[in-house]
PDB file of N, CA, C and O in Angstrom:
ATOM      1  N   UNK A   1     157.723  45.949  94.048  1.00  0.00           N
ATOM      2  CA  UNK A   1     158.574  47.078  94.347  1.00  0.00           C
ATOM      3  C   UNK A   1     157.792  48.050  95.214  1.00  0.00           C
ATOM      4  O   UNK A   1     156.738  48.541  94.811  1.00  0.00           O
ATOM      5  N   UNK A   2     158.306  48.327  96.397  1.00  0.00           N
ATOM      6  CA  UNK A   2     157.607  49.226  97.298  1.00  0.00           C
ATOM      7  C   UNK A   2     158.202  50.622  97.227  1.00  0.00           C
ATOM      8  O   UNK A   2     159.413  50.812  97.337  1.00  0.00           O
ATOM      9  N   UNK A   3     157.326  51.583  97.042  1.00  0.00           N
ATOM     10  CA  UNK A   3     157.704  52.994  97.022  1.00  0.00           C
ATOM     11  C   UNK A   3     156.434  53.810  97.126  1.00  0.00           C
ATOM     12  O   UNK A   3     155.337  53.290  96.923  1.00  0.00           O
ATOM     13  N   UNK A   4     156.573  55.071  97.437  1.00  0.00           N
ATOM     14  CA  UNK A   4     155.393  55.937  97.494  1.00  0.00           C
ATOM     15  C   UNK A   4     154.811  56.081  96.097  1.00  0.00           C
ATOM     16  O   UNK A   4     155.539  56.123  95.106  1.00  0.00           O
ATOM     17  N   UNK A   5     153.518  56.154  96.035  1.00  0.00           N
ATOM     18  CA  UNK A   5     152.820  56.298  94.758  1.00  0.00           C
ATOM     19  C   UNK A   5     153.160  57.639  94.129  1.00  0.00           C
ATOM     20  O   UNK A   5     152.993  58.676  94.770  1.00  0.00           O
ATOM     21  N   UNK A   6     153.637  57.641  92.879  1.00  0.00           N
ATOM     22  CA  UNK A   6     153.952  58.914  92.250  1.00  0.00           C
ATOM     23  C   UNK A   6     152.714  59.722  91.879  1.00  0.00           C
ATOM     24  O   UNK A   6     152.802  60.924  91.631  1.00  0.00           O
ATOM     25  N   UNK A   7     151.564  59.061  91.843  1.00  0.00           N
ATOM     26  CA  UNK A   7     150.344  59.769  91.483  1.00  0.00           C
ATOM     27  C   UNK A   7     149.827  60.654  92.592  1.00  0.00           C
ATOM     28  O   UNK A   7     149.588  61.845  92.388  1.00  0.00           O
ATOM     29  N   UNK A   8     149.654  60.071  93.774  1.00  0.00           N
ATOM     30  CA  UNK A   8     149.091  60.832  94.885  1.00  0.00           C
ATOM     31  C   UNK A   8     150.017  60.910  96.080  1.00  0.00           C
ATOM     32  O   UNK A   8     149.885  61.810  96.909  1.00  0.00           O
ATOM     33  N   UNK A   9     150.963  59.969  96.180  1.00  0.00           N
ATOM     34  CA  UNK A   9     151.840  59.930  97.337  1.00  0.00           C
ATOM     35  C   UNK A   9     151.184  59.334  98.557  1.00  0.00           C
ATOM     36  O   UNK A   9     151.832  59.162  99.590  1.00  0.00           O
ATOM     37  N   UNK A  10     149.884  59.011  98.454  1.00  0.00           N
ATOM     38  CA  UNK A  10     149.152  58.480  99.597  1.00  0.00           C
ATOM     39  C   UNK A  10     149.203  56.964  99.689  1.00  0.00           C
ATOM     40  O   UNK A  10     149.058  56.413 100.780  1.00  0.00           O
ATOM     41  N   UNK A  11     149.403  56.288  98.587  1.00  0.00           N
ATOM     42  CA  UNK A  11     149.409  54.827  98.588  1.00  0.00           C
ATOM     43  C   UNK A  11     150.741  54.324  99.109  1.00  0.00           C
ATOM     44  O   UNK A  11     151.753  55.021  99.033  1.00  0.00           O
ATOM     45  N   UNK A  12     150.735  53.125  99.630  1.00  0.00           N
ATOM     46  CA  UNK A  12     151.958  52.569 100.190  1.00  0.00           C
ATOM     47  C   UNK A  12     152.663  51.642  99.218  1.00  0.00           C
ATOM     48  O   UNK A  12     153.830  51.312  99.429  1.00  0.00           O
ATOM     49  N   UNK A  13     151.999  51.216  98.171  1.00  0.00           N
ATOM     50  CA  UNK A  13     152.623  50.315  97.209  1.00  0.00           C
ATOM     51  C   UNK A  13     152.346  50.828  95.805  1.00  0.00           C
ATOM     52  O   UNK A  13     151.217  51.193  95.477  1.00  0.00           O
ATOM     53  N   UNK A  14     153.379  50.853  94.985  1.00  0.00           N
ATOM     54  CA  UNK A  14     153.231  51.246  93.584  1.00  0.00           C
ATOM     55  C   UNK A  14     153.687  50.070  92.752  1.00  0.00           C
ATOM     56  O   UNK A  14     154.828  49.625  92.874  1.00  0.00           O
ATOM     57  N   UNK A  15     152.814  49.567  91.913  1.00  0.00           N
ATOM     58  CA  UNK A  15     153.166  48.382  91.134  1.00  0.00           C
ATOM     59  C   UNK A  15     152.493  48.455  89.778  1.00  0.00           C
ATOM     60  O   UNK A  15     151.288  48.697  89.699  1.00  0.00           O
ATOM     61  N   UNK A  16     153.241  48.251  88.721  1.00  0.00           N
ATOM     62  CA  UNK A  16     152.713  48.189  87.360  1.00  0.00           C
ATOM     63  C   UNK A  16     151.837  49.396  87.028  1.00  0.00           C
ATOM     64  O   UNK A  16     150.772  49.242  86.430  1.00  0.00           O
ATOM     65  N   UNK A  17     152.272  50.581  87.408  1.00  0.00           N
ATOM     66  CA  UNK A  17     151.596  51.830  87.076  1.00  0.00           C
ATOM     67  C   UNK A  17     150.187  51.924  87.655  1.00  0.00           C
ATOM     68  O   UNK A  17     149.337  52.607  87.082  1.00  0.00           O
ATOM     69  N   UNK A  18     149.926  51.274  88.747  1.00  0.00           N
ATOM     70  CA  UNK A  18     148.614  51.356  89.389  1.00  0.00           C
ATOM     71  C   UNK A  18     148.796  51.592  90.887  1.00  0.00           C
ATOM     72  O   UNK A  18     149.676  51.003  91.514  1.00  0.00           O
ATOM     73  N   UNK A  19     147.974  52.438  91.440  1.00  0.00           N
ATOM     74  CA  UNK A  19     147.976  52.616  92.887  1.00  0.00           C
ATOM     75  C   UNK A  19     147.247  51.432  93.496  1.00  0.00           C
ATOM     76  O   UNK A  19     146.151  51.078  93.061  1.00  0.00           O
ATOM     77  N   UNK A  20     147.844  50.834  94.484  1.00  0.00           N
ATOM     78  CA  UNK A  20     147.194  49.736  95.180  1.00  0.00           C
ATOM     79  C   UNK A  20     147.224  50.065  96.668  1.00  0.00           C
ATOM     80  O   UNK A  20     148.289  50.164  97.276  1.00  0.00           O
ATOM     81  N   UNK A  21     146.074  50.227  97.222  1.00  0.00           N
ATOM     82  CA  UNK A  21     146.002  50.514  98.650  1.00  0.00           C
ATOM     83  C   UNK A  21     146.051  49.193  99.415  1.00  0.00           C
ATOM     84  O   UNK A  21     145.311  48.258  99.108  1.00  0.00           O
ATOM     85  N   UNK A  22     146.916  49.129 100.398  1.00  0.00           N
ATOM     86  CA  UNK A  22     147.019  47.932 101.219  1.00  0.00           C
ATOM     87  C   UNK A  22     146.264  48.156 102.516  1.00  0.00           C
ATOM     88  O   UNK A  22     145.741  49.241 102.771  1.00  0.00           O
ATOM     89  N   UNK A  23     146.217  47.142 103.306  1.00  0.00           N
ATOM     90  CA  UNK A  23     145.441  47.165 104.543  1.00  0.00           C
ATOM     91  C   UNK A  23     145.735  48.418 105.356  1.00  0.00           C
ATOM     92  O   UNK A  23     146.862  48.648 105.795  1.00  0.00           O
ATOM     93  N   UNK A  24     144.698  49.218 105.544  1.00  0.00           N
ATOM     94  CA  UNK A  24     144.828  50.430 106.352  1.00  0.00           C
ATOM     95  C   UNK A  24     143.659  50.474 107.317  1.00  0.00           C
ATOM     96  O   UNK A  24     142.582  50.965 106.977  1.00  0.00           O
ATOM     97  N   UNK A  25     143.864  49.974 108.483  1.00  0.00           N
ATOM     98  CA  UNK A  25     142.791  49.970 109.467  1.00  0.00           C
ATOM     99  C   UNK A  25     141.655  49.061 109.063  1.00  0.00           C
ATOM    100  O   UNK A  25     141.778  47.838 109.132  1.00  0.00           O
ATOM    101  N   UNK A  26     140.544  49.651 108.639  1.00  0.00           N
ATOM    102  CA  UNK A  26     139.345  48.871 108.333  1.00  0.00           C
ATOM    103  C   UNK A  26     139.243  48.450 106.874  1.00  0.00           C
ATOM    104  O   UNK A  26     138.390  47.629 106.536  1.00  0.00           O
ATOM    105  N   UNK A  27     140.099  48.994 105.989  1.00  0.00           N
ATOM    106  CA  UNK A  27     140.010  48.667 104.559  1.00  0.00           C
ATOM    107  C   UNK A  27     141.140  47.755 104.132  1.00  0.00           C
ATOM    108  O   UNK A  27     142.307  48.018 104.423  1.00  0.00           O
ATOM    109  N   UNK A  28     140.794  46.687 103.443  1.00  0.00           N
ATOM    110  CA  UNK A  28     141.801  45.761 102.936  1.00  0.00           C
ATOM    111  C   UNK A  28     141.954  45.964 101.436  1.00  0.00           C
ATOM    112  O   UNK A  28     141.113  46.587 100.788  1.00  0.00           O
ATOM    113  N   UNK A  29     143.025  45.434 100.908  1.00  0.00           N
ATOM    114  CA  UNK A  29     143.247  45.419  99.472  1.00  0.00           C
ATOM    115  C   UNK A  29     142.072  44.703  98.833  1.00  0.00           C
ATOM    116  O   UNK A  29     141.833  43.530  99.120  1.00  0.00           O
ATOM    117  N   UNK A  30     141.338  45.386  97.973  1.00  0.00           N
ATOM    118  CA  UNK A  30     140.120  44.818  97.430  1.00  0.00           C
ATOM    119  C   UNK A  30     140.239  44.612  95.945  1.00  0.00           C
ATOM    120  O   UNK A  30     140.703  45.488  95.215  1.00  0.00           O
ATOM    121  N   UNK A  31     139.817  43.450  95.504  1.00  0.00           N
ATOM    122  CA  UNK A  31     139.655  43.215  94.091  1.00  0.00           C
ATOM    123  C   UNK A  31     140.913  42.891  93.307  1.00  0.00           C
ATOM    124  O   UNK A  31     140.834  42.743  92.088  1.00  0.00           O
ATOM    125  N   UNK A  32     142.073  42.772  93.947  1.00  0.00           N
ATOM    126  CA  UNK A  32     143.284  42.481  93.193  1.00  0.00           C
ATOM    127  C   UNK A  32     143.166  41.126  92.516  1.00  0.00           C
ATOM    128  O   UNK A  32     143.523  40.979  91.347  1.00  0.00           O
ATOM    129  N   UNK A  33     142.668  40.141  93.241  1.00  0.00           N
ATOM    130  CA  UNK A  33     142.465  38.813  92.655  1.00  0.00           C
ATOM    131  C   UNK A  33     141.487  38.856  91.499  1.00  0.00           C
ATOM    132  O   UNK A  33     141.688  38.192  90.482  1.00  0.00           O
ATOM    133  N   UNK A  34     140.419  39.641  91.654  1.00  0.00           N
ATOM    134  CA  UNK A  34     139.435  39.790  90.579  1.00  0.00           C
ATOM    135  C   UNK A  34     140.056  40.454  89.364  1.00  0.00           C
ATOM    136  O   UNK A  34     139.790  40.055  88.230  1.00  0.00           O
ATOM    137  N   UNK A  35     140.882  41.467  89.595  1.00  0.00           N
ATOM    138  CA  UNK A  35     141.521  42.172  88.483  1.00  0.00           C
ATOM    139  C   UNK A  35     142.446  41.235  87.717  1.00  0.00           C
ATOM    140  O   UNK A  35     142.471  41.244  86.486  1.00  0.00           O
ATOM    141  N   UNK A  36     143.193  40.441  88.438  1.00  0.00           N
ATOM    142  CA  UNK A  36     144.084  39.477  87.789  1.00  0.00           C
ATOM    143  C   UNK A  36     143.273  38.446  87.021  1.00  0.00           C
ATOM    144  O   UNK A  36     143.611  38.095  85.890  1.00  0.00           O
ATOM    145  N   UNK A  37     142.202  37.963  87.639  1.00  0.00           N
ATOM    146  CA  UNK A  37     141.340  36.986  86.979  1.00  0.00           C
ATOM    147  C   UNK A  37     140.695  37.535  85.717  1.00  0.00           C
ATOM    148  O   UNK A  37     140.592  36.835  84.709  1.00  0.00           O
ATOM    149  N   UNK A  38     140.266  38.777  85.772  1.00  0.00           N
ATOM    150  CA  UNK A  38     139.643  39.400  84.598  1.00  0.00           C
ATOM    151  C   UNK A  38     140.652  39.617  83.480  1.00  0.00           C
ATOM    152  O   UNK A  38     140.329  39.445  82.304  1.00  0.00           O
ATOM    153  N   UNK A  39     141.859  39.989  83.840  1.00  0.00           N
ATOM    154  CA  UNK A  39     142.902  40.153  82.825  1.00  0.00           C
ATOM    155  C   UNK A  39     143.212  38.809  82.175  1.00  0.00           C
ATOM    156  O   UNK A  39     143.438  38.735  80.968  1.00  0.00           O
ATOM    157  N   UNK A  40     143.222  37.749  82.978  1.00  0.00           N
ATOM    158  CA  UNK A  40     143.462  36.404  82.441  1.00  0.00           C
ATOM    159  C   UNK A  40     142.315  35.979  81.527  1.00  0.00           C
ATOM    160  O   UNK A  40     142.539  35.372  80.479  1.00  0.00           O
ATOM    161  N   UNK A  41     141.088  36.302  81.932  1.00  0.00           N
ATOM    162  CA  UNK A  41     139.927  35.966  81.104  1.00  0.00           C
ATOM    163  C   UNK A  41     139.984  36.699  79.759  1.00  0.00           C
ATOM    164  O   UNK A  41     139.658  36.132  78.716  1.00  0.00           O
ATOM    165  N   UNK A  42     140.399  37.957  79.802  1.00  0.00           N
ATOM    166  CA  UNK A  42     140.505  38.729  78.567  1.00  0.00           C
ATOM    167  C   UNK A  42     141.586  38.133  77.650  1.00  0.00           C
ATOM    168  O   UNK A  42     141.389  38.014  76.441  1.00  0.00           O
ATOM    169  N   UNK A  43     142.726  37.761  78.245  1.00  0.00           N
ATOM    170  CA  UNK A  43     143.807  37.163  77.459  1.00  0.00           C
ATOM    171  C   UNK A  43     143.366  35.827  76.859  1.00  0.00           C
ATOM    172  O   UNK A  43     143.671  35.524  75.706  1.00  0.00           O
ATOM    173  N   UNK A  44     142.655  35.041  77.644  1.00  0.00           N
ATOM    174  CA  UNK A  44     142.147  33.761  77.149  1.00  0.00           C
ATOM    175  C   UNK A  44     141.186  33.979  75.987  1.00  0.00           C
ATOM    176  O   UNK A  44     141.190  33.224  75.014  1.00  0.00           O
ATOM    177  N   UNK A  45     140.368  35.014  76.098  1.00  0.00           N
ATOM    178  CA  UNK A  45     139.436  35.339  75.023  1.00  0.00           C
ATOM    179  C   UNK A  45     140.153  35.739  73.750  1.00  0.00           C
ATOM    180  O   UNK A  45     139.734  35.371  72.653  1.00  0.00           O
ATOM    181  N   UNK A  46     141.236  36.494  73.895  1.00  0.00           N
ATOM    182  CA  UNK A  46     142.010  36.903  72.722  1.00  0.00           C
ATOM    183  C   UNK A  46     142.636  35.678  72.041  1.00  0.00           C
ATOM    184  O   UNK A  46     142.678  35.588  70.814  1.00  0.00           O
ATOM    185  N   UNK A  47     143.114  34.751  72.851  1.00  0.00           N
ATOM    186  CA  UNK A  47     143.695  33.525  72.293  1.00  0.00           C
ATOM    187  C   UNK A  47     142.633  32.718  71.556  1.00  0.00           C
ATOM    188  O   UNK A  47     142.877  32.222  70.456  1.00  0.00           O
ATOM    189  N   UNK A  48     141.460  32.587  72.158  1.00  0.00           N
ATOM    190  CA  UNK A  48     140.367  31.858  71.499  1.00  0.00           C
ATOM    191  C   UNK A  48     139.978  32.523  70.189  1.00  0.00           C
ATOM    192  O   UNK A  48     139.791  31.853  69.174  1.00  0.00           O
ATOM    193  N   UNK A  49     139.857  33.844  70.216  1.00  0.00           N
ATOM    194  CA  UNK A  49     139.474  34.571  69.008  1.00  0.00           C
ATOM    195  C   UNK A  49     140.508  34.375  67.895  1.00  0.00           C
ATOM    196  O   UNK A  49     140.156  34.101  66.747  1.00  0.00           O
ATOM    197  N   UNK A  50     141.775  34.518  68.250  1.00  0.00           N
ATOM    198  CA  UNK A  50     142.848  34.350  67.270  1.00  0.00           C
ATOM    199  C   UNK A  50     142.883  32.923  66.722  1.00  0.00           C
ATOM    200  O   UNK A  50     143.059  32.718  65.521  1.00  0.00           O
ATOM    201  N   UNK A  51     142.717  31.948  67.601  1.00  0.00           N
ATOM    202  CA  UNK A  51     142.697  30.548  67.172  1.00  0.00           C
ATOM    203  C   UNK A  51     141.506  30.293  66.268  1.00  0.00           C
ATOM    204  O   UNK A  51     141.627  29.599  65.259  1.00  0.00           O
ATOM    205  N   UNK A  52     140.364  30.847  66.621  1.00  0.00           N
ATOM    206  CA  UNK A  52     139.169  30.698  65.798  1.00  0.00           C
ATOM    207  C   UNK A  52     139.347  31.285  64.408  1.00  0.00           C
ATOM    208  O   UNK A  52     138.916  30.697  63.417  1.00  0.00           O
ATOM    209  N   UNK A  53     139.985  32.446  64.341  1.00  0.00           N
ATOM    210  CA  UNK A  53     140.249  33.065  63.041  1.00  0.00           C
ATOM    211  C   UNK A  53     141.212  32.213  62.219  1.00  0.00           C
ATOM    212  O   UNK A  53     141.014  32.022  61.019  1.00  0.00           O
ATOM    213  N   UNK A  54     142.253  31.705  62.871  1.00  0.00           N
ATOM    214  CA  UNK A  54     143.274  30.928  62.165  1.00  0.00           C
ATOM    215  C   UNK A  54     142.731  29.604  61.643  1.00  0.00           C
ATOM    216  O   UNK A  54     143.189  29.099  60.618  1.00  0.00           O
ATOM    217  N   UNK A  55     141.756  29.045  62.349  1.00  0.00           N
ATOM    218  CA  UNK A  55     141.211  27.734  61.961  1.00  0.00           C
ATOM    219  C   UNK A  55     139.850  27.845  61.284  1.00  0.00           C
ATOM    220  O   UNK A  55     139.202  26.830  61.028  1.00  0.00           O
ATOM    221  N   UNK A  56     139.418  29.049  60.997  1.00  0.00           N
ATOM    222  CA  UNK A  56     138.092  29.290  60.411  1.00  0.00           C
ATOM    223  C   UNK A  56     136.971  28.690  61.256  1.00  0.00           C
ATOM    224  O   UNK A  56     135.975  28.199  60.726  1.00  0.00           O
ATOM    225  N   UNK A  57     137.148  28.737  62.570  1.00  0.00           N
ATOM    226  CA  UNK A  57     136.152  28.231  63.511  1.00  0.00           C
ATOM    227  C   UNK A  57     135.397  29.443  64.064  1.00  0.00           C
ATOM    228  O   UNK A  57     135.836  30.074  65.026  1.00  0.00           O
ATOM    229  N   UNK A  58     134.262  29.758  63.448  1.00  0.00           N
ATOM    230  CA  UNK A  58     133.499  30.947  63.841  1.00  0.00           C
ATOM    231  C   UNK A  58     132.967  30.848  65.261  1.00  0.00           C
ATOM    232  O   UNK A  58     132.853  31.858  65.955  1.00  0.00           O
ATOM    233  N   UNK A  59     132.642  29.643  65.693  1.00  0.00           N
ATOM    234  CA  UNK A  59     132.129  29.446  67.044  1.00  0.00           C
ATOM    235  C   UNK A  59     133.196  29.798  68.086  1.00  0.00           C
ATOM    236  O   UNK A  59     132.916  30.501  69.057  1.00  0.00           O
ATOM    237  N   UNK A  60     134.408  29.308  67.878  1.00  0.00           N
ATOM    238  CA  UNK A  60     135.496  29.593  68.809  1.00  0.00           C
ATOM    239  C   UNK A  60     135.848  31.086  68.788  1.00  0.00           C
ATOM    240  O   UNK A  60     136.127  31.676  69.831  1.00  0.00           O
ATOM    241  N   UNK A  61     135.833  31.679  67.618  1.00  0.00           N
ATOM    242  CA  UNK A  61     136.103  33.106  67.492  1.00  0.00           C
ATOM    243  C   UNK A  61     135.060  33.922  68.257  1.00  0.00           C
ATOM    244  O   UNK A  61     135.402  34.865  68.970  1.00  0.00           O
ATOM    245  N   UNK A  62     133.799  33.557  68.105  1.00  0.00           N
ATOM    246  CA  UNK A  62     132.724  34.263  68.809  1.00  0.00           C
ATOM    247  C   UNK A  62     132.824  34.068  70.316  1.00  0.00           C
ATOM    248  O   UNK A  62     132.572  34.994  71.087  1.00  0.00           O
ATOM    249  N   UNK A  63     133.190  32.863  70.729  1.00  0.00           N
ATOM    250  CA  UNK A  63     133.351  32.590  72.156  1.00  0.00           C
ATOM    251  C   UNK A  63     134.474  33.459  72.733  1.00  0.00           C
ATOM    252  O   UNK A  63     134.352  33.988  73.838  1.00  0.00           O
ATOM    253  N   UNK A  64     135.558  33.600  71.981  1.00  0.00           N
ATOM    254  CA  UNK A  64     136.664  34.443  72.425  1.00  0.00           C
ATOM    255  C   UNK A  64     136.252  35.897  72.558  1.00  0.00           C
ATOM    256  O   UNK A  64     136.618  36.565  73.525  1.00  0.00           O
ATOM    257  N   UNK A  65     135.494  36.385  71.594  1.00  0.00           N
ATOM    258  CA  UNK A  65     135.009  37.764  71.671  1.00  0.00           C
ATOM    259  C   UNK A  65     134.090  37.945  72.876  1.00  0.00           C
ATOM    260  O   UNK A  65     134.123  38.978  73.544  1.00  0.00           O
ATOM    261  N   UNK A  66     133.270  36.931  73.145  1.00  0.00           N
ATOM    262  CA  UNK A  66     132.379  36.991  74.304  1.00  0.00           C
ATOM    263  C   UNK A  66     133.150  37.021  75.610  1.00  0.00           C
ATOM    264  O   UNK A  66     132.809  37.775  76.522  1.00  0.00           O
ATOM    265  N   UNK A  67     134.200  36.195  75.703  1.00  0.00           N
ATOM    266  CA  UNK A  67     135.034  36.194  76.903  1.00  0.00           C
ATOM    267  C   UNK A  67     135.668  37.570  77.123  1.00  0.00           C
ATOM    268  O   UNK A  67     135.716  38.070  78.247  1.00  0.00           O
ATOM    269  N   UNK A  68     136.147  38.168  76.044  1.00  0.00           N
ATOM    270  CA  UNK A  68     136.760  39.496  76.153  1.00  0.00           C
ATOM    271  C   UNK A  68     135.744  40.546  76.590  1.00  0.00           C
ATOM    272  O   UNK A  68     136.039  41.394  77.433  1.00  0.00           O
ATOM    273  N   UNK A  69     134.562  40.483  76.018  1.00  0.00           N
ATOM    274  CA  UNK A  69     133.519  41.452  76.370  1.00  0.00           C
ATOM    275  C   UNK A  69     133.138  41.318  77.842  1.00  0.00           C
ATOM    276  O   UNK A  69     132.965  42.316  78.542  1.00  0.00           O
ATOM    277  N   UNK A  70     133.010  40.079  78.300  1.00  0.00           N
ATOM    278  CA  UNK A  70     132.670  39.831  79.695  1.00  0.00           C
ATOM    279  C   UNK A  70     133.745  40.396  80.622  1.00  0.00           C
ATOM    280  O   UNK A  70     133.437  41.058  81.613  1.00  0.00           O
ATOM    281  N   UNK A  71     134.994  40.130  80.294  1.00  0.00           N
ATOM    282  CA  UNK A  71     136.095  40.635  81.114  1.00  0.00           C
ATOM    283  C   UNK A  71     136.125  42.160  81.111  1.00  0.00           C
ATOM    284  O   UNK A  71     136.385  42.775  82.145  1.00  0.00           O
ATOM    285  N   UNK A  72     135.862  42.773  79.964  1.00  0.00           N
ATOM    286  CA  UNK A  72     135.874  44.236  79.879  1.00  0.00           C
ATOM    287  C   UNK A  72     134.764  44.856  80.714  1.00  0.00           C
ATOM    288  O   UNK A  72     134.969  45.901  81.331  1.00  0.00           O
ATOM    289  N   UNK A  73     133.604  44.236  80.744  1.00  0.00           N
ATOM    290  CA  UNK A  73     132.498  44.742  81.565  1.00  0.00           C
ATOM    291  C   UNK A  73     132.870  44.660  83.042  1.00  0.00           C
ATOM    292  O   UNK A  73     132.627  45.597  83.802  1.00  0.00           O
ATOM    293  N   UNK A  74     133.461  43.536  83.444  1.00  0.00           N
ATOM    294  CA  UNK A  74     133.875  43.383  84.841  1.00  0.00           C
ATOM    295  C   UNK A  74     134.938  44.411  85.205  1.00  0.00           C
ATOM    296  O   UNK A  74     134.899  44.993  86.289  1.00  0.00           O
ATOM    297  N   UNK A  75     135.889  44.635  84.299  1.00  0.00           N
ATOM    298  CA  UNK A  75     136.940  45.612  84.562  1.00  0.00           C
ATOM    299  C   UNK A  75     136.374  47.021  84.683  1.00  0.00           C
ATOM    300  O   UNK A  75     136.833  47.802  85.516  1.00  0.00           O
ATOM    301  N   UNK A  76     135.395  47.348  83.870  1.00  0.00           N
ATOM    302  CA  UNK A  76     134.765  48.672  83.942  1.00  0.00           C
ATOM    303  C   UNK A  76     134.072  48.849  85.293  1.00  0.00           C
ATOM    304  O   UNK A  76     134.138  49.922  85.892  1.00  0.00           O
ATOM    305  N   UNK A  77     133.416  47.810  85.766  1.00  0.00           N
ATOM    306  CA  UNK A  77     132.768  47.868  87.077  1.00  0.00           C
ATOM    307  C   UNK A  77     133.770  48.072  88.199  1.00  0.00           C
ATOM    308  O   UNK A  77     133.526  48.839  89.130  1.00  0.00           O
ATOM    309  N   UNK A  78     134.891  47.384  88.106  1.00  0.00           N
ATOM    310  CA  UNK A  78     135.925  47.541  89.127  1.00  0.00           C
ATOM    311  C   UNK A  78     136.525  48.943  89.102  1.00  0.00           C
ATOM    312  O   UNK A  78     136.812  49.519  90.151  1.00  0.00           O
ATOM    313  N   UNK A  79     136.714  49.487  87.904  1.00  0.00           N
ATOM    314  CA  UNK A  79     137.254  50.850  87.798  1.00  0.00           C
ATOM    315  C   UNK A  79     136.294  51.858  88.421  1.00  0.00           C
ATOM    316  O   UNK A  79     136.720  52.802  89.087  1.00  0.00           O
ATOM    317  N   UNK A  80     134.996  51.653  88.201  1.00  0.00           N
ATOM    318  CA  UNK A  80     134.002  52.550  88.791  1.00  0.00           C
ATOM    319  C   UNK A  80     134.026  52.442  90.314  1.00  0.00           C
ATOM    320  O   UNK A  80     133.952  53.450  91.017  1.00  0.00           O
ATOM    321  N   UNK A  81     134.129  51.229  90.811  1.00  0.00           N
ATOM    322  CA  UNK A  81     134.199  51.010  92.257  1.00  0.00           C
ATOM    323  C   UNK A  81     135.437  51.673  92.828  1.00  0.00           C
ATOM    324  O   UNK A  81     135.362  52.338  93.862  1.00  0.00           O
ATOM    325  N   UNK A  82     136.575  51.502  92.170  1.00  0.00           N
ATOM    326  CA  UNK A  82     137.812  52.123  92.627  1.00  0.00           C
ATOM    327  C   UNK A  82     137.702  53.652  92.636  1.00  0.00           C
ATOM    328  O   UNK A  82     138.196  54.311  93.551  1.00  0.00           O
ATOM    329  N   UNK A  83     137.054  54.202  91.618  1.00  0.00           N
ATOM    330  CA  UNK A  83     136.892  55.655  91.545  1.00  0.00           C
ATOM    331  C   UNK A  83     136.058  56.171  92.713  1.00  0.00           C
ATOM    332  O   UNK A  83     136.366  57.212  93.294  1.00  0.00           O
ATOM    333  N   UNK A  84     135.011  55.442  93.049  1.00  0.00           N
ATOM    334  CA  UNK A  84     134.161  55.838  94.182  1.00  0.00           C
ATOM    335  C   UNK A  84     134.966  55.759  95.474  1.00  0.00           C
ATOM    336  O   UNK A  84     134.883  56.656  96.314  1.00  0.00           O
ATOM    337  N   UNK A  85     135.739  54.699  95.637  1.00  0.00           N
ATOM    338  CA  UNK A  85     136.552  54.558  96.844  1.00  0.00           C
ATOM    339  C   UNK A  85     137.564  55.690  96.969  1.00  0.00           C
ATOM    340  O   UNK A  85     137.800  56.207  98.061  1.00  0.00           O
ATOM    341  N   UNK A  86     138.171  56.080  95.817  1.00  0.00           N
ATOM    342  CA  UNK A  86     139.133  57.179  95.849  1.00  0.00           C
ATOM    343  C   UNK A  86     138.481  58.492  96.249  1.00  0.00           C
ATOM    344  O   UNK A  86     139.087  59.294  96.960  1.00  0.00           O
ATOM    345  N   UNK A  87     137.255  58.720  95.801  1.00  0.00           N
ATOM    346  CA  UNK A  87     136.532  59.939  96.172  1.00  0.00           C
ATOM    347  C   UNK A  87     136.206  59.930  97.656  1.00  0.00           C
ATOM    348  O   UNK A  87     136.275  60.967  98.317  1.00  0.00           O
ATOM    349  N   UNK A  88     135.852  58.769  98.180  1.00  0.00           N
ATOM    350  CA  UNK A  88     135.499  58.672  99.590  1.00  0.00           C
ATOM    351  C   UNK A  88     136.705  58.788 100.503  1.00  0.00           C
ATOM    352  O   UNK A  88     136.573  59.153 101.671  1.00  0.00           O
ATOM    353  N   UNK A  89     137.883  58.477  99.975  1.00  0.00           N
ATOM    354  CA  UNK A  89     139.098  58.591 100.791  1.00  0.00           C
ATOM    355  C   UNK A  89     139.478  60.016 100.839  1.00  0.00           C
ATOM    356  O   UNK A  89     140.474  60.368 101.471  1.00  0.00           O
TER     357      UNK A  89
END
C-alpha cells in the first residue's frame, strides 16, 4: 500500500507500520531482505523452542532459544543502523 508516511511524511512507502525508504538518488532500500530473514529466523526459533518443550527435547529447545537470540541481536543492529541513517537524513 503506497501512501505518505504518517510518521514523518518524508518516506514514499508506508507498510506494516514501518517507514521504508525507497531508492532516492544514491540510496537504495537497505536491509529489507535481512529484516525479513531475521524475522523468519526468530519465528523458526520459536517453533523449535515450542517443539522442544512439547517433546521434552532440551537440545531442540535450547537450539530454538539460540536462534531467537541470534535473530534479536541482528535486528538490534539493523535498528541501530536505521537510526543512524535517519539522523543523517
